[in-house]
Phi, psi and omega in degrees: 000318180297321178296319179296320179294318177299318178298320179294316179298316178298319180296322179297331178273326184284318184299312177298323178295320179295321180294328181282346186278349184275174179300325184301329180296325182271314188274341186095358177093170178289143178287329178235119175273136181305138176080010180253156173288151182239159173219193184229137168255128176242125176257121179254131182264102177254023177266174177270001179241165172281151174268116183274336184214141173228117179255132181228130177216153173300145182301338180273353181287153183276347178222166173285344177086206185258167178300127181266356175287145175301151180309132176080358182259138171231155178268114182290161175306129182087352182266178178210166176211148183238149175229139171273130182224161171295145176299143179141201185268132181224145172253132181236134179231115181240139182204170178241129181306130177075000182245304181160184182217162177225138183240146180213135171262136183217158175250126182254122180275148176301128179078000183256171175242126175252118183261137176238112179264119180266125182240164177296000000 
């Protein structure tokens, strides 16, 4: 019995470390998981600045991940951008360099559009 408990304790430490070693830990994970229904996240910029970065991650990810905007693209004041994602729970972090950021947790329905309006 003691040997089984030691094995269980070792497994409890190894599994989280293995999960953290993958790309999802750094990037925030894939936006679309194979075989899942999809919806859309739309970020609308209602601030007086451009949004330089939008980080999107599954609610179960340990980080918000990396900027999901294409290289060199920012969302201008009054503009918007959309991403196709698997239906489910998502964390979105949108911000302007040197100004600040805003975070929102949202549920995206299959076939639906979930809009996140970022304001000053």
